[in-house]
matplotlib code that plots the C-alpha trace (Angstrom):
import matplotlib.pyplot as plt

x = [150.9, 146.8, 146.8, 143.0, 143.5, 146.8, 146.3, 144.8, 148.3, 150.2, 148.1, 149.5, 152.6, 154.8, 154.7, 156.8, 154.5, 150.7, 150.3, 146.3, 145.9, 147.0, 147.5, 150.7, 151.8, 150.9, 152.7, 155.6, 156.0, 155.1, 157.5, 160.7, 160.2, 159.8, 162.8, 165.1, 164.0, 161.0, 158.0, 155.1, 151.2, 149.3, 145.5, 143.5, 139.3, 138.9, 142.1, 145.1, 144.7, 140.9, 141.2, 142.9, 145.8, 143.5, 141.7, 144.6, 145.2, 147.9, 150.7, 153.9, 155.1, 157.4, 154.4, 155.1, 152.3, 153.6, 156.4, 153.0, 153.2, 157.4, 157.3, 160.6, 161.0, 158.0, 158.9, 162.7, 161.7, 159.0, 161.3, 163.7, 161.1, 159.9, 163.7, 163.9, 160.3, 162.0, 164.7, 163.1, 159.5, 160.3, 157.3, 155.1, 156.6, 157.5, 158.7, 155.7, 156.3, 153.7, 152.7, 151.7, 149.9, 149.9, 147.3, 146.7, 144.2, 146.5, 145.9, 149.7, 152.1, 154.3, 157.2, 156.0, 155.8, 159.1, 160.4, 158.7, 160.2, 164.3, 163.2, 162.0, 164.9, 167.3, 165.3, 165.7, 169.3, 170.3, 167.5, 168.1, 165.2, 165.6, 165.1, 161.8, 161.6, 160.0, 157.5, 155.9, 152.4, 153.4, 155.1, 152.7, 150.0, 152.5, 152.4, 149.0, 147.2, 143.5, 144.3, 142.5, 144.7, 143.0, 145.0, 147.8, 151.4, 153.1, 154.0, 156.7, 157.3, 158.4, 159.0, 156.9, 155.9, 152.8, 151.8, 148.7, 148.3, 148.7, 147.2, 150.0, 152.4, 150.4, 150.6, 154.2, 154.8, 152.6, 154.4, 158.0, 156.6, 155.2, 158.4, 160.3, 157.8, 155.1, 152.0, 149.2, 145.5, 142.6, 139.0, 140.2, 138.6, 139.9, 137.6, 138.9, 142.5, 143.6, 144.5, 146.7, 148.0, 146.7, 148.6, 147.8, 149.1, 146.9, 144.2, 141.1, 139.5, 136.8, 136.8, 134.3, 133.9, 133.1, 132.2, 134.5, 136.6, 140.1, 142.7, 146.6, 149.1, 152.4, 153.5, 153.3, 150.4, 150.6, 147.5, 148.1, 144.1, 144.5, 141.2, 139.4, 142.5, 139.6, 137.9, 139.9, 138.7, 134.9, 134.9, 137.3, 139.0, 139.1, 138.2, 140.8, 141.8, 140.3, 143.6, 142.1, 141.0, 140.1, 138.8, 137.2, 138.8, 136.7, 138.2, 136.3, 137.2, 136.2, 137.5, 139.9, 138.3, 138.8, 141.6, 142.8, 146.3, 149.2, 150.8, 149.6, 147.9, 148.2, 146.8, 145.1, 141.2, 139.3, 136.4, 138.4, 142.2, 142.6, 144.5, 143.4, 144.5, 144.0, 146.1, 146.5, 145.4, 144.8, 144.0, 141.5, 141.7, 141.4, 140.3, 140.4, 140.7, 138.1, 139.4, 135.9, 135.6, 134.6, 133.0, 131.3, 131.9, 135.4, 133.6, 130.6, 132.7, 130.9, 131.9, 128.4, 126.8, 128.4, 132.1, 131.7, 130.0, 133.0, 135.6, 133.7, 133.7, 137.6, 137.9, 136.0, 137.4, 141.2, 140.0, 137.1, 136.8, 136.1, 132.6, 132.4, 129.1, 127.9, 126.7, 130.8, 131.9, 132.4, 132.4, 133.8, 136.1, 136.5, 138.4, 139.1, 142.4, 144.0, 145.2, 145.6, 142.7, 142.8, 139.3, 139.7, 142.3, 141.4, 141.0, 144.1, 146.1, 146.2, 149.6, 150.6, 153.3, 152.8, 152.6, 153.6, 150.8, 151.9, 148.5, 150.4, 148.8, 145.2, 145.0, 146.5, 150.2, 151.2, 149.6, 150.9, 149.1, 150.2, 148.4, 149.0, 151.4, 151.2, 152.1, 155.3, 156.5, 155.5, 158.9, 160.4, 157.3, 157.8, 161.5, 160.8, 158.3, 160.0, 162.8, 160.5, 159.0, 162.5, 163.1, 160.2, 160.6, 164.0, 166.0, 168.6, 167.5, 169.2, 170.0, 167.0, 167.6, 164.5, 166.0, 168.6, 166.3, 164.1, 160.4, 160.3, 158.7, 161.7, 164.7, 164.2, 164.2, 160.9, 161.7, 163.0, 160.0, 157.4, 159.5, 159.6, 156.0, 155.2, 157.0, 154.8, 151.9, 150.4, 148.9, 151.4, 148.1, 148.3, 152.0, 151.9, 149.7, 151.0, 154.5, 152.5, 150.8, 153.5, 156.8, 159.6, 156.4, 154.7, 157.0, 155.7, 152.1, 151.9, 153.7, 150.9, 149.2, 151.3, 149.3, 146.0, 146.8, 143.2, 144.2, 145.8, 142.5, 141.8, 139.2, 138.9, 139.3, 139.7, 142.6, 143.8, 143.7, 144.2, 142.1, 145.4, 145.7, 142.6, 144.2, 147.4, 145.7, 144.0, 147.0, 150.2, 149.1, 145.9, 143.6, 139.8, 137.0, 135.7, 135.9, 139.4, 140.7, 138.5, 139.3, 142.2, 144.3, 143.7, 142.1, 139.2, 136.8, 138.4, 137.5, 134.2, 132.4, 134.3, 134.5, 131.1, 130.8, 133.5, 131.7, 130.2, 133.0, 135.4, 133.7, 133.8, 137.1, 137.8, 134.7, 137.2, 140.2, 138.2, 135.8, 133.1, 129.8, 127.1, 125.7, 128.9, 129.7, 126.5, 127.0, 130.5, 129.1, 125.9, 128.9, 131.3, 128.3, 127.9, 131.2, 130.9, 127.9, 130.6, 131.9, 128.4, 128.2, 126.2, 122.2, 122.2, 119.0, 120.9, 123.0, 122.1, 122.9, 126.5, 130.2, 131.3, 135.0, 134.4, 133.2, 135.6, 139.6, 142.9]
y = [-72.3, -71.7, -68.0, -67.8, -70.3, -68.1, -67.7, -64.7, -64.2, -64.0, -60.4, -58.8, -59.0, -56.0, -55.6, -52.8, -53.1, -54.0, -54.2, -54.6, -56.6, -59.9, -59.6, -60.3, -56.4, -56.9, -60.2, -59.4, -56.3, -59.0, -61.1, -58.5, -56.6, -60.1, -61.4, -57.5, -58.2, -56.6, -58.0, -58.0, -58.8, -58.9, -58.7, -59.6, -59.2, -61.8, -64.6, -64.8, -63.4, -62.4, -59.0, -57.5, -60.2, -63.5, -61.0, -59.5, -61.0, -62.9, -61.9, -60.7, -58.0, -55.2, -52.6, -52.4, -49.7, -47.6, -46.0, -44.4, -42.6, -42.4, -44.1, -45.2, -45.7, -48.4, -49.8, -50.5, -51.8, -54.1, -55.7, -55.9, -57.1, -59.6, -61.1, -61.7, -63.7, -65.7, -67.0, -66.7, -68.5, -70.7, -73.5, -70.4, -67.5, -68.7, -67.1, -66.2, -65.3, -62.8, -61.7, -58.1, -58.1, -55.1, -53.8, -50.9, -49.6, -49.2, -46.0, -46.9, -47.1, -50.2, -48.2, -46.7, -50.8, -51.0, -48.6, -49.7, -53.1, -51.9, -49.2, -53.0, -54.7, -51.8, -51.5, -55.0, -55.6, -57.9, -60.6, -63.9, -64.2, -63.6, -60.1, -59.1, -60.7, -59.0, -61.3, -60.3, -61.0, -64.3, -65.7, -64.3, -66.4, -69.0, -68.9, -68.1, -69.5, -68.6, -64.3, -62.1, -61.6, -58.6, -55.5, -57.8, -56.1, -58.4, -58.8, -58.8, -61.4, -61.0, -62.2, -61.7, -63.8, -66.0, -66.8, -69.0, -69.6, -66.5, -67.9, -70.0, -67.0, -65.4, -68.6, -69.2, -65.4, -66.1, -69.4, -67.6, -64.7, -66.9, -68.8, -65.4, -65.1, -62.6, -63.4, -64.0, -63.1, -63.5, -62.9, -60.2, -56.9, -53.9, -51.4, -48.6, -46.7, -47.0, -43.1, -42.4, -39.0, -38.1, -40.4, -44.2, -46.4, -49.8, -51.1, -52.5, -55.8, -57.7, -61.7, -62.2, -65.7, -65.2, -61.5, -60.8, -57.4, -57.5, -55.1, -55.2, -52.1, -51.1, -47.5, -48.5, -49.4, -50.4, -50.3, -52.2, -52.9, -52.9, -50.6, -51.4, -48.5, -46.1, -48.2, -49.4, -47.4, -47.1, -44.9, -43.7, -41.8, -37.8, -37.9, -38.6, -37.9, -40.0, -41.8, -44.7, -44.1, -47.8, -49.1, -52.6, -54.9, -58.1, -61.4, -63.9, -67.9, -69.6, -73.2, -73.8, -72.5, -72.3, -70.9, -69.6, -68.8, -70.9, -67.6, -64.8, -62.3, -58.6, -56.4, -53.0, -53.2, -52.3, -50.4, -48.0, -48.8, -49.9, -53.3, -56.7, -59.5, -63.5, -65.7, -69.2, -70.1, -73.7, -75.8, -72.4, -68.8, -65.8, -62.7, -59.6, -56.9, -54.2, -50.6, -48.5, -46.0, -48.2, -46.3, -49.1, -51.2, -53.6, -57.1, -56.2, -55.8, -58.4, -58.5, -56.7, -57.8, -54.6, -55.7, -59.3, -57.9, -56.1, -58.6, -61.3, -59.0, -57.9, -61.6, -62.4, -59.6, -61.1, -64.8, -64.6, -68.5, -68.1, -67.0, -66.7, -66.0, -65.9, -69.2, -70.3, -68.1, -70.4, -67.9, -64.6, -62.6, -59.0, -57.1, -53.2, -52.1, -50.3, -46.8, -43.8, -40.9, -39.2, -38.2, -36.0, -38.5, -40.7, -44.9, -45.7, -42.8, -43.4, -43.9, -47.7, -46.5, -46.7, -44.3, -44.2, -41.7, -41.1, -39.6, -37.8, -34.3, -36.3, -36.4, -39.4, -39.8, -43.3, -45.0, -45.2, -45.9, -47.3, -46.3, -48.5, -51.4, -54.4, -58.1, -58.1, -55.3, -56.4, -57.1, -53.9, -52.1, -54.1, -53.6, -49.3, -49.6, -51.4, -49.2, -46.3, -48.6, -48.3, -44.8, -44.1, -46.1, -44.5, -47.6, -48.0, -50.2, -53.5, -54.8, -56.2, -59.8, -60.9, -60.5, -63.5, -66.4, -68.0, -69.1, -72.6, -74.1, -73.3, -75.1, -78.3, -80.4, -80.9, -83.4, -85.8, -85.0, -85.9, -88.9, -89.5, -88.6, -91.5, -93.8, -93.4, -94.1, -91.4, -91.3, -89.1, -86.6, -86.1, -86.0, -83.6, -81.5, -81.1, -79.7, -77.5, -76.0, -76.9, -77.1, -78.8, -78.0, -81.3, -83.8, -81.8, -82.1, -85.5, -86.0, -84.7, -88.0, -90.0, -90.7, -91.1, -92.8, -92.5, -89.0, -89.8, -90.8, -88.8, -86.0, -84.5, -86.8, -84.2, -82.8, -85.3, -83.3, -85.5, -85.4, -84.4, -80.9, -79.5, -80.7, -79.0, -75.8, -75.5, -77.1, -75.2, -72.3, -70.2, -71.4, -71.1, -71.9, -74.1, -71.1, -70.4, -73.8, -74.4, -71.0, -69.7, -72.7, -76.3, -73.7, -76.2, -73.0, -72.4, -75.8, -75.6, -77.2, -75.1, -77.8, -77.9, -81.8, -82.5, -80.0, -82.6, -84.6, -81.4, -79.5, -83.6, -84.0, -80.8, -81.4, -84.2, -82.3, -79.2, -80.9, -78.9, -80.7, -81.5, -78.3, -76.1, -78.5, -77.1, -73.9, -73.6, -75.2, -72.5, -70.0, -71.3, -71.6, -67.8, -67.4, -69.1, -66.9, -64.1, -66.0, -66.1, -65.1, -62.1, -62.0, -60.4, -58.8, -56.4, -55.2, -51.6, -50.4, -52.3, -51.4, -47.9, -46.4, -45.5, -48.7, -51.1, -50.0, -51.7]
z = [22.3, 22.8, 23.3, 23.8, 27.0, 28.6, 32.2, 33.4, 35.1, 32.0, 31.1, 34.0, 32.5, 33.0, 29.3, 27.2, 24.1, 23.7, 20.0, 18.7, 15.8, 14.3, 10.9, 8.8, 10.3, 14.1, 14.2, 12.6, 15.1, 18.3, 16.4, 16.0, 19.3, 21.5, 19.5, 20.7, 24.2, 24.7, 26.5, 24.5, 24.5, 21.0, 21.3, 18.2, 18.2, 16.1, 14.8, 13.3, 9.7, 10.2, 8.4, 5.2, 5.2, 4.2, 1.4, -0.9, -4.4, -2.5, -4.8, -2.7, -5.5, -6.1, -6.6, -10.7, -10.8, -8.1, -10.8, -12.4, -9.3, -8.9, -5.6, -6.6, -2.5, -2.2, -5.6, -4.2, -0.6, -1.8, -3.9, -1.6, 0.7, -1.9, -2.6, 1.3, 1.7, -1.4, 1.2, 4.9, 3.6, -0.1, 1.0, 1.5, -1.2, -4.4, -7.4, -9.8, -13.6, -14.7, -18.2, -19.1, -23.1, -24.8, -27.1, -29.7, -27.4, -24.5, -22.2, -21.7, -24.8, -25.3, -25.0, -21.7, -20.1, -21.6, -19.4, -16.8, -17.0, -17.2, -14.2, -12.2, -13.3, -12.1, -8.5, -8.1, -8.9, -6.2, -7.0, -7.7, -10.5, -13.9, -15.7, -18.1, -21.5, -24.0, -26.5, -29.7, -30.5, -32.0, -28.9, -26.8, -28.1, -28.2, -24.3, -23.9, -26.5, -25.3, -25.3, -27.9, -30.5, -31.8, -31.3, -29.4, -29.9, -27.7, -24.0, -21.0, -19.1, -15.4, -12.0, -8.9, -5.9, -4.8, -1.1, -1.9, 1.7, 3.4, 6.7, 7.2, 6.7, 9.9, 11.6, 11.0, 12.0, 15.1, 16.1, 16.0, 18.2, 20.8, 20.7, 21.5, 24.4, 22.9, 24.5, 21.8, 22.7, 19.9, 20.5, 22.9, 21.5, 22.8, 23.9, 25.8, 26.9, 30.2, 31.0, 34.1, 34.0, 31.1, 28.9, 27.7, 30.0, 29.0, 27.4, 28.5, 26.3, 26.1, 25.7, 22.9, 24.0, 27.6, 27.6, 30.9, 30.9, 31.2, 31.7, 30.4, 31.0, 29.1, 28.3, 24.7, 22.7, 18.9, 16.6, 13.8, 13.0, 9.7, 8.3, 11.9, 13.0, 13.8, 15.6, 18.5, 21.0, 21.0, 24.3, 27.0, 24.3, 22.6, 19.4, 16.9, 13.6, 10.8, 9.6, 7.4, 4.1, 3.1, -0.3, -0.8, -3.1, -4.6, -6.0, -8.0, -7.7, -10.7, -12.0, -15.2, -18.0, -21.9, -22.9, -19.1, -19.1, -17.0, -16.1, -13.9, -16.6, -15.4, -18.2, -18.7, -18.7, -21.6, -19.7, -18.1, -18.1, -14.9, -14.0, -13.5, -12.7, -13.3, -10.5, -10.7, -7.1, -5.2, -8.7, -9.3, -11.0, -9.0, -10.8, -8.8, -8.4, -7.4, -5.7, -4.4, -1.2, 1.3, 5.0, 6.5, 9.1, 7.4, 8.3, 6.2, 2.9, 0.5, -3.3, -5.2, -8.6, -10.2, -9.0, -10.1, -13.6, -14.0, -13.5, -15.5, -19.0, -18.8, -18.7, -21.4, -23.1, -22.8, -23.0, -25.4, -25.6, -21.5, -21.9, -18.2, -16.5, -12.9, -13.0, -13.6, -9.8, -7.1, -4.6, -4.0, -1.4, -0.2, 1.9, 2.3, 2.3, 5.2, 3.6, 4.5, 4.2, 1.3, 0.6, -2.8, -4.2, -6.7, -5.1, -7.2, -6.4, -2.4, -1.5, -0.6, 2.2, 5.7, 8.3, 12.2, 13.5, 16.8, 18.9, 21.4, 19.8, 19.7, 23.1, 23.7, 24.3, 24.5, 21.0, 18.0, 14.8, 11.7, 8.6, 5.4, 5.0, 2.5, 3.0, 0.8, 3.1, 6.5, 8.0, 7.1, 8.2, 11.5, 11.7, 11.2, 14.6, 16.6, 16.2, 16.9, 20.0, 21.7, 20.8, 22.4, 25.2, 26.1, 25.4, 23.5, 20.0, 19.1, 15.9, 13.9, 12.8, 11.3, 8.0, 8.2, 10.1, 8.0, 9.3, 11.0, 7.7, 5.6, 8.0, 6.6, 3.6, 2.1, -0.2, 2.6, 4.6, 2.1, 2.3, 5.4, 5.4, 3.2, 5.1, 7.6, 5.9, 4.5, 1.1, -1.4, -1.4, 2.0, 2.4, -0.4, 1.4, 4.4, 3.2, 1.1, 4.3, 6.9, 4.9, 7.3, 10.4, 8.7, 10.5, 14.2, 12.6, 12.2, 15.9, 17.6, 16.5, 19.0, 21.5, 19.1, 15.8, 14.5, 14.1, 11.0, 9.1, 6.1, 7.4, 3.5, 0.7, -2.1, -0.3, 1.8, 4.8, 8.2, 11.3, 13.2, 11.4, 13.5, 16.4, 15.7, 14.9, 18.5, 20.4, 18.5, 16.7, 19.0, 17.3, 19.4, 17.3, 14.2, 11.9, 12.9, 12.2, 9.0, 7.6, 8.8, 9.8, 7.4, 4.4, 3.9, 3.5, 0.4, -1.0, -3.4, -0.8, 1.9, 4.2, 4.9, 3.8, 7.0, 9.3, 11.9, 12.1, 12.2, 15.1, 16.9, 16.1, 18.0, 20.5, 21.8, 22.0, 24.0, 25.5, 23.7, 24.4, 21.5, 21.9, 21.6, 18.6, 17.0, 18.2, 16.5, 13.2, 13.5, 13.3, 10.2, 8.1, 9.2, 8.5, 4.8, 3.8, 3.2, 0.3, -1.7, -5.0, -5.5, -7.1, -10.2, -9.2, -6.9, -9.5, -11.1, -14.4, -14.6, -13.3, -13.8, -13.9, -10.2, -9.6, -10.3, -10.7, -9.3]

ax = plt.figure().add_subplot(projection="3d")
ax.plot(x, y, z, "-o")
ax.set_aspect("equal")
plt.show()
């Protein structure tokens, strides 16, 4: 399953569909299409989950704030898909209680919040989790002792979901897609369309590791490149309408702090009335998010000093004992949301629904672009897109079965698997980690060490990560580079040291597996250090007069 190392013959097809982009939505389409019998190749410019899928707040939610825009259809769809993910990937997607305090200074009155909660419950009539609860001010303080009590009226508590490891969700969807027959090729930068008789019949792409150009043909190309949708064809195509109106969202990662909540807290900013989140994540806290228009290259999105000041100020207002400063920020991350282009609409009001845009009227028949899309609703978006693909290919639409088949990591008794791992002389820390990241696939990870027991050595003492996880990533999960492995498979990039304390050893283990010489290992380490630099804490020297209402919104 080493996507980048697929023999060239596999790329000659024949294929029915080319999918561009290996975020959660593109992977969902590749999986659904392959399982319904289409011959699929997926091309990704970088790696699985290397774009916006990794830079979100990692919540699987019904879109409570979409009720403000009366988008009841999207809320219902999101709530339904949230419930499905609780069943299809319970090892990765878990119910999480959210606390939403109400204050006398809020722009949204308490009765409006309560009305929204009732609507949320009604629209999630098929949920297995509990309904919302209304808390008095006293009960709110008992649940969240660190909360500011000035003007506190009470709170509501409700359930949504969290996927701490979005990268692992993408990896499992990719595994299922490949098992169904999809060809997955990473480091494949699509450059231009192949045109025949005025119709797109495929694409040319460049292997970014070798520089070699390849061509692949299919009657239908589905552009699922997220915030890159307007940048896929660098040449060879007539001018296209702008479709992406992406906004930048930034997050801060902070160690537990005085007064920190145990729930996710979702609250109204004192500065501008926007909504801010404080999210427990990987033993630390994720603070976000902002919503700034961003027209530059999505890879260049970084948290800026104004955003950091805004978010820190909001948390300090909510939790008076926190007293957070920039020195408390471990690292940051930013991504660009794939939203429809709507230049005359405020950022927070841009619709979050997905659109399938046919480029036939733009001189590119044979290309369909997905605009928008959310992690929560990726499965439904994939179903819609694959139904549409069958129609365009002139074939009957077979039923979609993705709503009924759990992901591989959900197919097993995790308590029993954890015990089996400890029986194989793994430490409780390593066993717990393997189950948390891989679910029922944890035994498959350990089995990769069958020919070399030394691979069961602990790589990273604080987390219990094992050498064998690195090998599993390149053998079974389409990882190609050191950055792919550390940032998007074993997730050491999101530990306080970013895995840099074990980067040399990691490169050596992967070098032994993939035949990297010392020069290649040094190049991989340098590339990973460059990737880590995107997580840097911004310098206050770069700050202007401070954040404004238009600079930081949810």
